[in-house]
C-alpha positions as CSV (number, residue, x, y, z in Angstrom):
1,M,5.5,-6.0,-28.4
2,A,8.3,-3.5,-29.0
3,K,10.0,-1.6,-26.1
4,L,7.6,1.1,-25.0
5,P,8.7,4.8,-24.9
6,R,8.5,6.5,-21.5
7,L,4.9,7.5,-20.9
8,A,5.9,10.3,-18.6
9,E,7.4,12.1,-21.6
10,H,4.1,12.0,-23.6
11,P,2.0,15.1,-23.9
12,R,-1.1,15.1,-21.6
13,S,-4.7,14.5,-22.8
14,V,-8.0,14.7,-21.0
15,L,-9.5,11.3,-20.2
16,P,-13.0,11.6,-21.9
17,G,-15.9,11.7,-19.5
18,S,-13.8,12.2,-16.4
19,E,-15.1,15.8,-15.6
20,K,-16.1,15.9,-11.9
21,S,-18.4,18.7,-10.6
22,P,-17.4,20.8,-7.6
23,V,-18.4,19.6,-4.2
24,V,-20.4,21.7,-1.8
25,S,-18.5,21.5,1.5
26,I,-19.4,22.8,4.9
27,S,-17.0,23.2,7.8
28,T,-18.4,22.7,11.3
29,D,-15.4,23.8,13.2
30,G,-14.6,27.2,11.7
31,A,-11.7,25.8,9.6
32,P,-11.5,26.3,5.8
33,A,-14.1,24.1,4.1
34,A,-11.5,22.5,1.8
35,K,-7.8,22.0,2.1
36,P,-5.1,20.0,0.2
37,A,-5.2,16.3,1.0
38,S,-2.3,14.9,2.9
39,S,0.5,14.3,0.4
40,S,1.7,11.1,2.2
41,A,-1.7,9.4,2.6
42,K,-2.2,6.3,0.5
43,V,-5.0,5.8,-2.0
44,T,-6.0,2.9,-4.3
45,V,-7.6,3.6,-7.7
46,S,-9.2,1.3,-10.2
47,V,-8.0,1.8,-13.8
48,I,-10.5,0.2,-16.3
49,V,-9.0,-0.8,-19.7
50,K,-10.6,-1.5,-23.0
51,R,-11.7,-5.0,-24.1
52,K,-9.8,-7.1,-26.6
53,Q,-12.9,-6.8,-28.9
54,P,-16.0,-4.7,-28.3
55,L,-19.2,-6.6,-27.4
56,K,-22.0,-6.7,-29.9
57,T,-24.6,-5.2,-27.5
58,K,-27.5,-5.7,-29.9
59,K,-27.1,-9.4,-29.6
60,L,-27.2,-9.5,-25.8
61,G,-30.1,-11.5,-24.6
62,K,-30.0,-13.6,-27.7
63,E,-26.4,-14.8,-27.5
64,R,-24.2,-15.6,-24.5
65,F,-20.7,-16.8,-23.9
66,T,-19.0,-19.3,-21.7
67,R,-16.5,-17.8,-19.4
68,A,-13.7,-19.3,-21.5
69,E,-15.1,-17.8,-24.7
70,F,-15.7,-14.4,-23.1
71,G,-12.1,-14.4,-21.7
72,K,-10.7,-15.1,-25.2
73,L,-12.6,-12.4,-26.9
74,H,-13.8,-9.7,-24.5
75,A,-11.6,-9.6,-21.5
76,A,-8.9,-6.9,-21.0
77,D,-6.8,-6.0,-23.9
78,P,-3.3,-7.3,-23.0
79,D,-1.4,-4.4,-24.5
80,S,-3.5,-2.0,-22.5
81,V,-2.7,-3.8,-19.3
82,K,1.0,-3.6,-20.1
83,L,0.7,0.1,-20.8
84,V,-1.0,0.7,-17.4
85,K,1.7,-1.3,-15.6
86,Q,4.4,0.6,-17.3
87,F,2.6,3.9,-16.4
88,A,2.4,2.7,-12.7
89,K,6.1,2.0,-12.6
90,E,7.1,5.4,-14.0
91,F,4.9,7.2,-11.5
92,N,5.8,5.2,-8.4
93,L,2.5,3.4,-8.1
94,K,2.1,-0.2,-7.0
95,V,0.1,-2.7,-9.1
96,E,-2.1,-4.7,-6.7
97,A,-2.3,-8.4,-7.3
98,D,-5.7,-9.6,-8.5
99,P,-6.3,-13.0,-10.2
100,K,-9.5,-11.6,-11.8
101,Q,-7.6,-8.5,-13.2
102,V,-8.0,-9.5,-16.8
103,A,-11.6,-10.7,-16.6
104,R,-12.6,-7.6,-14.7
105,R,-10.6,-5.3,-17.0
106,T,-9.5,-3.6,-13.8
107,V,-5.9,-2.8,-12.8
108,Q,-5.7,-1.5,-9.2
109,L,-2.9,0.9,-8.4
110,T,-1.9,2.2,-4.9
111,G,0.2,5.2,-4.2
112,T,0.5,8.4,-2.1
113,N,-1.8,11.3,-2.9
114,A,1.3,13.2,-4.1
115,D,2.1,10.5,-6.6
116,M,-1.5,10.1,-7.7
117,Q,-1.7,13.9,-8.4
118,K,1.3,13.7,-10.7
119,A,0.1,10.5,-12.4
120,F,-3.4,11.7,-13.2
121,G,-2.9,15.5,-13.4
122,V,-5.4,16.3,-10.6
123,Q,-5.4,18.2,-7.3
124,L,-6.8,16.2,-4.4
125,M,-8.5,18.1,-1.6
126,Q,-9.9,17.2,1.7
127,T,-13.4,18.5,2.5
128,V,-16.4,18.0,4.8
129,I,-19.7,16.7,3.6
130,N,-22.5,16.2,6.2
131,G,-20.0,16.1,8.9
132,Q,-17.7,13.5,7.3
133,K,-14.3,14.1,5.8
134,Y,-13.7,13.1,2.2
135,R,-11.0,13.2,-0.5
136,V,-12.3,15.0,-3.6
137,R,-11.2,16.3,-6.9
138,E,-12.7,18.7,-9.5
139,G,-12.4,19.0,-13.2
140,S,-10.8,16.4,-15.5
141,I,-8.3,13.6,-15.2
142,T,-5.4,13.8,-17.7
143,L,-3.2,11.0,-18.9
144,P,-0.2,10.6,-21.1
145,A,-1.5,10.6,-24.7
146,G,-0.3,7.0,-25.2
147,L,-2.9,5.8,-22.7
148,I,-5.9,7.5,-24.2
149,G,-8.1,4.8,-25.9
150,S,-6.5,2.1,-23.8
151,V,-7.9,3.4,-20.5
152,T,-11.6,4.0,-20.3
153,A,-12.0,5.1,-16.6
154,V,-9.9,6.0,-13.5
155,L,-12.0,5.5,-10.4
156,G,-11.3,6.2,-6.7
157,L,-9.4,9.5,-6.7
158,D,-12.5,11.0,-5.3
159,N,-14.3,9.1,-2.5
160,R,-17.3,11.3,-1.8
161,P,-20.6,9.2,-1.5
162,Q,-21.9,8.2,-4.9
163,A,-25.4,6.6,-4.3
164,V,-28.3,6.4,-1.8
165,P,-30.3,3.3,-0.8
166,H,-33.9,3.3,-2.3
167,F,-35.9,2.1,0.7
168,R,-38.6,3.9,2.7
169,I,-39.7,3.1,6.3
170,R,-43.4,3.6,6.9
171,K,-43.9,6.6,9.2
172,A,-46.9,5.3,11.2
173,I,-47.7,1.7,11.8
174,A,-49.4,-0.5,14.4
175,A,-47.0,-3.1,15.9
176,A,-46.5,-6.1,13.7
177,T,-47.3,-9.2,15.7
178,P,-46.7,-12.8,14.9
179,G,-49.8,-15.0,14.5
180,A,-50.3,-18.7,14.6
181,G,-48.8,-19.1,11.1
182,G,-46.1,-16.5,11.4
183,I,-46.3,-12.7,11.0
184,Q,-49.7,-11.8,9.5
185,P,-50.7,-8.8,7.4
186,H,-52.6,-6.3,9.5
187,A,-54.3,-3.0,9.1
188,G,-52.2,-0.2,10.7
189,S,-52.9,3.5,11.1
190,A,-51.3,4.1,7.7
191,G,-52.2,1.1,5.6
192,V,-51.6,-2.7,5.2
193,S,-48.5,-4.7,5.3
194,Y,-47.4,-8.1,3.9
195,T,-44.7,-10.6,4.3
196,P,-42.6,-11.0,1.1
197,V,-44.2,-14.5,0.8
198,Q,-47.6,-12.9,0.7
199,V,-46.5,-10.4,-2.0
200,A,-45.1,-13.4,-4.0
201,Q,-48.5,-15.2,-3.6
202,A,-50.3,-12.2,-5.0
203,Y,-48.1,-12.3,-8.1
204,G,-48.5,-16.0,-8.5
205,F,-45.0,-17.2,-7.6
206,P,-45.3,-21.1,-7.8
207,S,-45.5,-22.6,-4.4
208,G,-43.5,-25.7,-5.4
209,A,-40.4,-23.8,-6.6
210,S,-37.7,-22.3,-4.3
211,G,-34.8,-21.3,-6.4
212,T,-32.8,-24.3,-5.2
213,G,-29.4,-24.4,-6.9
214,Q,-29.3,-20.7,-7.6
215,T,-27.3,-17.9,-6.0
216,I,-28.6,-14.4,-5.6
217,G,-25.9,-11.7,-5.4
218,I,-26.8,-8.5,-3.5
219,I,-24.7,-5.3,-3.8
220,E,-24.5,-3.2,-0.7
221,L,-22.7,0.2,-0.2
222,G,-23.1,0.3,3.5
223,G,-24.8,-1.3,6.5
224,G,-24.8,-4.9,7.5
225,Y,-26.8,-7.8,8.9
226,R,-26.9,-9.9,12.0
227,T,-27.3,-13.6,11.7
228,A,-29.5,-13.7,14.8
229,D,-32.0,-11.3,13.1
230,I,-32.1,-13.4,10.0
231,T,-32.7,-16.6,12.0
232,A,-35.5,-14.9,14.0
233,Y,-37.2,-13.4,11.0
234,F,-37.4,-16.6,8.9
235,K,-38.6,-18.6,12.0
236,S,-41.4,-16.0,12.3
237,I,-42.6,-16.6,8.7
238,G,-42.2,-20.4,9.0
239,Q,-39.1,-20.8,6.7
240,T,-35.7,-22.2,7.2
241,P,-33.1,-19.4,7.4
242,P,-31.1,-19.0,4.2
243,S,-27.4,-19.5,3.6
244,V,-26.0,-15.9,3.7
245,T,-22.4,-15.2,2.8
246,A,-20.6,-11.8,3.1
247,V,-17.9,-10.9,0.5
248,S,-15.7,-7.9,1.1
249,V,-14.9,-5.7,-1.9
250,D,-12.4,-2.8,-1.6
251,G,-12.4,-3.2,2.2
252,G,-16.2,-3.0,2.5
253,K,-17.5,-5.0,5.4
254,N,-20.7,-6.4,7.0
255,A,-21.0,-3.6,9.6
256,P,-24.5,-3.6,11.2
257,S,-25.2,-0.6,13.5
258,N,-28.8,0.4,14.1
259,A,-32.2,0.2,12.5
260,N,-32.1,3.8,11.2
261,S,-28.9,3.1,9.1
262,A,-28.3,1.4,5.8
263,D,-29.0,-1.8,7.8
264,G,-32.6,-1.3,6.7
265,E,-31.5,-1.7,3.1
266,V,-29.4,-4.7,3.7
267,M,-32.1,-6.6,5.7
268,L,-34.8,-5.6,3.2
269,D,-32.8,-7.0,0.3
270,I,-31.8,-10.3,2.1
271,E,-35.2,-11.0,3.6
272,V,-37.3,-10.3,0.5
273,A,-35.0,-12.2,-1.9
274,A,-34.6,-15.2,0.4
275,A,-38.2,-15.3,1.4
276,V,-39.5,-15.5,-2.2
277,A,-36.7,-17.9,-3.3
278,P,-36.2,-19.9,-0.1
279,G,-33.9,-22.4,-1.7
280,A,-31.4,-19.9,-3.1
281,K,-28.1,-19.0,-1.5
282,I,-27.6,-15.3,-0.8
283,V,-24.2,-13.7,-1.2
284,V,-23.8,-10.0,-0.1
285,Y,-21.0,-8.0,-1.7
286,F,-20.1,-5.2,0.7
287,T,-18.2,-2.2,-0.7
288,P,-17.6,1.5,0.0
289,N,-20.1,4.0,-1.2
290,T,-18.0,5.4,-4.1
291,D,-18.1,5.1,-7.8
292,K,-15.0,2.8,-7.6
293,G,-16.6,0.6,-4.9
294,F,-19.9,0.3,-6.7
295,I,-18.3,-0.7,-10.0
296,D,-15.7,-3.0,-8.4
297,A,-18.5,-4.8,-6.5
298,I,-20.5,-5.5,-9.7
299,T,-17.5,-6.8,-11.6
300,T,-16.5,-8.9,-8.6
301,A,-19.9,-10.4,-8.4
302,V,-20.2,-11.0,-12.2
303,H,-16.8,-12.8,-12.2
304,D,-17.3,-14.7,-8.9
305,T,-16.7,-18.2,-10.0
306,T,-16.8,-19.5,-6.4
307,N,-20.3,-18.4,-5.5
308,K,-21.6,-18.1,-9.1
309,P,-24.6,-15.7,-8.8
310,S,-27.1,-16.2,-11.6
311,V,-28.9,-13.0,-10.7
312,I,-27.6,-9.8,-8.9
313,S,-29.9,-7.3,-7.1
314,I,-29.0,-3.6,-6.7
315,S,-31.0,-1.2,-4.6
316,W,-28.7,1.8,-4.6
317,G,-28.4,4.6,-7.1
318,G,-28.6,8.3,-7.8
319,P,-29.6,10.8,-10.5
320,E,-27.7,10.5,-13.8
321,S,-26.5,14.1,-13.3
322,S,-24.6,13.0,-10.1
323,W,-22.3,10.6,-12.0
324,T,-19.4,11.2,-14.3
325,T,-19.7,9.9,-17.8
326,Q,-16.7,7.6,-17.3
327,S,-18.3,6.1,-14.2
328,M,-21.6,5.5,-16.0
329,N,-19.9,3.9,-19.0
330,A,-17.8,1.7,-16.8
331,L,-20.7,0.5,-14.7
332,D,-22.8,-0.1,-17.9
333,A,-19.9,-2.1,-19.4
334,A,-19.9,-4.3,-16.3
335,C,-23.7,-4.9,-16.8
336,Q,-23.0,-5.7,-20.5
337,T,-20.5,-8.3,-19.3
338,A,-23.2,-9.8,-17.0
339,A,-25.6,-10.0,-19.9
340,A,-23.0,-11.7,-22.1
341,L,-22.4,-14.3,-19.4
342,G,-26.1,-15.0,-18.7
343,V,-26.3,-13.1,-15.4
344,T,-29.5,-11.0,-14.7
345,I,-29.1,-7.7,-12.9
346,T,-32.2,-6.2,-11.2
347,V,-32.0,-2.5,-10.2
348,A,-34.3,-0.2,-8.1
349,S,-35.5,2.8,-10.1
350,G,-35.5,5.3,-7.3
351,D,-38.0,6.6,-4.6
352,N,-38.3,10.3,-5.4
353,G,-40.7,10.4,-8.4
354,S,-39.9,11.7,-11.8
355,T,-37.4,14.4,-10.6
356,D,-35.3,11.8,-8.7
357,G,-34.9,14.3,-5.9
358,V,-33.1,16.9,-8.0
359,S,-34.1,20.4,-7.1
360,D,-34.1,21.9,-10.6
361,G,-37.7,20.8,-11.2
362,A,-36.8,18.8,-14.3
363,N,-37.3,15.1,-14.8
364,H,-34.3,12.8,-14.1
365,A,-33.7,9.1,-14.5
366,D,-31.9,7.2,-11.7
367,F,-28.7,5.4,-12.5
368,P,-27.8,2.5,-12.7
369,A,-31.5,1.7,-13.4
370,S,-31.1,3.7,-16.6
371,S,-28.4,1.3,-17.9
372,P,-29.9,-0.4,-20.9
373,H,-28.4,-3.7,-19.7
374,V,-30.3,-4.1,-16.4
375,L,-33.9,-4.8,-15.4
376,A,-35.0,-1.5,-13.9
377,C,-37.7,-2.0,-11.2
378,G,-40.3,0.6,-10.4
379,G,-43.0,0.7,-7.6
380,T,-46.7,0.2,-7.1
381,M,-49.2,0.3,-4.3
382,L,-50.6,-3.2,-4.0
383,D,-54.0,-4.2,-2.5
384,A,-54.2,-8.0,-2.5
385,T,-56.0,-10.8,-0.7
386,G,-54.2,-14.1,-1.0
387,S,-53.6,-14.7,-4.7
388,T,-56.1,-12.1,-5.8
389,I,-55.0,-8.6,-6.6
390,N,-57.9,-6.2,-5.7
391,S,-56.1,-3.2,-7.1
392,E,-52.7,-2.0,-8.1
393,V,-51.7,1.6,-8.9
394,V,-48.6,3.7,-9.3
395,W,-46.8,4.3,-5.9
396,N,-47.0,8.0,-5.3
397,E,-47.1,9.3,-1.7
398,Q,-45.2,12.5,-2.3
399,A,-48.1,14.5,-0.8
400,S,-47.4,12.9,2.6
401,G,-43.6,12.9,2.2
402,E,-43.3,9.2,1.7
403,G,-41.9,9.1,-1.8
404,A,-42.9,7.9,-5.2
405,T,-41.6,5.5,-7.8
406,G,-38.7,6.7,-10.0
407,G,-39.1,6.6,-13.7
408,G,-38.5,8.6,-16.8
409,V,-36.2,8.8,-19.8
410,S,-32.4,8.6,-19.7
411,N,-30.4,11.7,-20.9
412,V,-27.3,9.5,-21.3
413,F,-28.3,6.1,-22.9
414,P,-30.1,6.0,-26.3
415,L,-33.4,4.1,-26.8
416,P,-32.6,0.3,-27.0
417,S,-33.9,-1.5,-30.1
418,W,-36.0,-3.9,-27.9
419,Q,-37.8,-0.8,-26.4
420,S,-38.5,0.8,-29.8
421,S,-42.2,-0.2,-29.8
422,A,-42.8,0.8,-26.2
423,K,-43.7,4.5,-27.1
424,V,-41.1,5.9,-24.7
425,P,-41.4,9.7,-24.4
426,A,-38.7,11.7,-26.2
427,P,-35.6,12.5,-24.1
428,T,-34.7,16.1,-23.2
429,V,-31.3,15.7,-24.9
430,S,-30.5,14.2,-28.2
431,G,-28.2,11.4,-26.9
432,G,-30.8,9.9,-24.5
433,G,-33.9,7.8,-24.9
434,R,-33.8,4.7,-22.7
435,G,-37.1,4.4,-20.8
436,V,-37.2,3.6,-17.1
437,P,-38.4,1.3,-15.5
438,D,-38.9,-2.0,-17.2
439,V,-41.0,-3.7,-14.6
440,S,-42.6,-3.0,-11.2
441,G,-43.9,-4.5,-8.0
442,D,-45.2,-3.5,-4.6
443,A,-43.1,-0.6,-3.2
444,D,-45.4,1.8,-1.4
445,P,-44.4,1.8,2.3
446,N,-48.2,2.0,3.1
447,T,-48.5,-1.5,1.5
448,G,-45.0,-2.4,2.5
449,Y,-43.1,-5.4,3.6
450,I,-42.8,-6.6,7.2
451,I,-39.0,-6.7,7.8
452,R,-36.8,-7.3,10.9
453,V,-33.8,-4.9,11.3
454,D,-31.5,-4.9,14.3
455,G,-34.0,-6.6,16.5
456,Q,-36.9,-4.3,15.5
457,T,-39.8,-5.2,13.2
458,S,-40.7,-2.5,10.7
459,V,-42.8,-2.0,7.6
460,I,-40.5,-1.0,4.7
461,G,-41.2,-0.1,1.1
462,G,-39.3,1.6,-1.7
463,T,-38.2,0.3,-5.1
464,S,-35.4,-1.3,-3.0
465,A,-37.9,-4.0,-2.2
466,V,-38.8,-4.6,-5.9
467,A,-35.2,-5.3,-7.1
468,P,-34.8,-8.3,-4.7
469,L,-38.4,-9.4,-5.4
470,W,-37.6,-9.7,-9.1
471,A,-34.2,-11.2,-8.3
472,G,-36.0,-14.0,-6.4
473,L,-38.5,-14.5,-9.2
474,I,-35.6,-14.8,-11.7
475,A,-33.9,-17.4,-9.4
476,V,-37.2,-19.4,-9.3
477,A,-37.5,-19.2,-13.1
478,N,-33.9,-20.4,-13.4
479,Q,-34.5,-23.4,-11.2
480,M,-37.7,-24.3,-13.2
481,S,-36.1,-24.0,-16.6
482,G,-32.8,-25.5,-15.6
483,K,-30.8,-22.6,-17.1
484,S,-30.1,-19.0,-16.3
485,A,-32.5,-16.4,-17.8
486,G,-29.8,-13.9,-18.3
487,F,-30.6,-10.6,-20.0
488,I,-34.4,-10.8,-20.3
489,N,-35.2,-7.3,-21.6
490,P,-35.5,-8.3,-25.3
491,A,-37.9,-11.2,-24.4
492,I,-40.2,-9.2,-22.1
493,Y,-40.7,-6.3,-24.6
494,A,-41.8,-8.7,-27.4
495,A,-45.5,-8.5,-28.2
496,K,-46.1,-12.0,-27.0
497,A,-44.9,-11.1,-23.5
498,A,-47.9,-8.8,-22.6
499,S,-49.7,-11.6,-20.7
500,S,-46.7,-12.0,-18.4
501,F,-47.5,-8.7,-16.6
502,N,-50.3,-7.1,-14.6
503,D,-50.6,-3.8,-16.6
504,I,-50.8,-0.8,-14.2
505,T,-52.9,1.9,-15.8
506,S,-53.7,4.3,-12.9
507,G,-51.6,6.9,-11.2
508,N,-48.5,9.1,-11.8
509,N,-45.0,9.7,-10.5
510,G,-45.1,13.5,-11.0
511,G,-44.0,14.0,-14.5
512,F,-45.3,10.8,-16.1
513,T,-48.7,9.1,-16.0
514,A,-49.5,5.4,-16.2
515,G,-51.5,4.0,-19.1
516,P,-52.0,0.9,-21.1
517,G,-48.8,-0.9,-22.0
518,W,-45.4,0.4,-21.0
519,D,-45.2,3.7,-19.1
520,A,-42.5,5.7,-17.3
521,C,-44.0,4.9,-13.9
522,T,-44.3,1.1,-13.7
523,G,-42.8,-0.1,-17.0
524,L,-44.6,-3.1,-18.4
525,G,-46.2,-3.8,-15.0
526,S,-46.0,-6.2,-12.1
527,P,-45.3,-9.9,-12.6
528,N,-47.8,-12.5,-13.6
529,A,-45.3,-15.1,-12.4
530,P,-46.7,-18.3,-14.1
531,A,-46.8,-16.7,-17.5
532,L,-43.5,-14.9,-17.1
533,I,-41.7,-18.1,-16.0
534,K,-43.1,-19.9,-19.1
535,L,-41.9,-17.0,-21.3
536,L,-38.4,-17.4,-19.8
537,G,-38.3,-21.1,-20.7
538,G,-39.6,-22.6,-17.6
539,V,-43.0,-24.2,-16.8
540,S,-45.9,-22.5,-15.1
541,T,-46.7,-25.5,-12.8
542,T,-44.8,-27.0,-9.9
543,P,-41.6,-28.5,-11.2
544,V,-41.1,-32.2,-10.8
545,T,-37.8,-33.3,-9.4
546,P,-36.3,-35.7,-11.9
547,T,-35.7,-39.1,-10.7
548,K,-32.5,-41.0,-11.4
549,P,-32.9,-43.7,-14.0
550,P,-32.9,-47.2,-12.5
551,K,-29.6,-48.9,-12.5
552,K,-29.1,-51.5,-15.1
553,P,-29.4,-55.0,-13.6
554,K,-26.1,-56.8,-13.3
555,P,-25.8,-59.8,-15.7
556,P,-26.4,-63.1,-13.8
557,K,-23.3,-64.8,-12.7
558,K,-22.3,-67.9,-14.7
559,P,-23.0,-71.0,-12.7
560,K,-19.9,-72.7,-11.4
561,P,-19.3,-76.2,-12.8
562,P,-20.0,-78.9,-10.2
563,K,-17.1,-80.1,-8.3
564,K,-15.9,-83.5,-9.3
565,P,-16.1,-85.9,-6.4
566,K,-12.7,-87.0,-5.1
567,P,-12.1,-90.8,-5.5
568,K,-12.2,-92.6,-2.2
569,A,-9.3,-94.6,-1.2
570,P,-10.0,-98.4,-1.2
571,K,-10.6,-100.0,2.1
572,K,-7.9,-102.2,3.5
């Protein structure tokens, strides 16, 4: 490569999709709501660069790559990495060491706020949101023209919260009490509750499969877990506690506090996934609640060759309108990579009905559930006895303030080819069309899951419960088939897949109504596990552990020739 001209001398261009909306800040001490950020404070950003070659996304789910093949074709473009490193040197930014830099297509740069402002053409401000101080920016990022096309996103200049957890704690419930066989479902003042194992039984999860040999990755943007709670919970349901490992991303930590915090999300995710796939290992990737942290956690999990998750569960998100285009494209690209490598990603579709909590009254899809490269998981109200489903309808408790399943049509991502026959409603903008969710499961807090959080037993629902439920099911399917299911969306939308679901035809989430086939409330429906596992290449009966072939018998030893008797000396 020829010697590069100084990037600092290039004219500036806007990084496409980097426009950031103004923040609403409130000062609680009478000081100005926003002020310039400290010029000497340090910040680290993630610069995402283009691939060597674009992925053929229409082939995802049908073709996959080994890691070596992927690295050769679709990892970071080396010239783009060189340009970013030259840019960093010219603007006094430090390139952080990262052995997965090329695979993740992410170059992390650290510098002062003053240097970052010069490098990226932004003004960084300090403001207060809900009593907490944050570093924010408005408007667009600009780069030297020579970087446009090589750099696809710059994340981390703004560290305001990006997403919310999608779990709901039941408001009124009788105390959950352990019975002879562990915690039992019980009628409370507001409904019925189940252990995750009982929900799995209702959906036909095979009792003989456990997800042994699989690793379920869980992305968390806050909260934490206590090992003592995990041990006590699994003892109460008669299971061996799972192997749970915490991985720090961008300084995120396992930081449990109290039952009213994001700990509820973390414990719900771990306890549901591990209970329905009791043989699987659980790896929790803790990261800050920023667009940078969210995306870095996904790329870290996808490229984690130590823990090797075959399925990743995400229970955090926010309306598409709350994301920058560059952030959505970067996160979707990470999910494309997962699909190409055979890693399934399950994502909660939101808990605020068709509006996704946006006050404009319009319908909004939740992201990252609206990414066309994840399995978006909606919510139902389940009434089941053992393995019999008595009724199942759309989760909608908005009248009592207890939420409703998210679902709708993306205004960002177009209709995928595999969803073209699903009769997805038309988007409100020409560029959209992807329908959400794909699948569903029990989520109503009034038919919720008995969960232990920080020493307390609660009943929790939300689509946050459905993402780990499906992650556990995928892990079980992977064990039974002997291979990872990977990106399953094309397979489950095929006509032959209809029997793999319990079709939900009653209820609504505000703007959309359930009906036969796919709908924007519960997708294709809740799982009929035996049929679904068979569809994904496994078997619908209890797997048989293969036995080792008998050892070949050793050939018989050749008989030794008889010893010749020694001649006796003659007697004198």
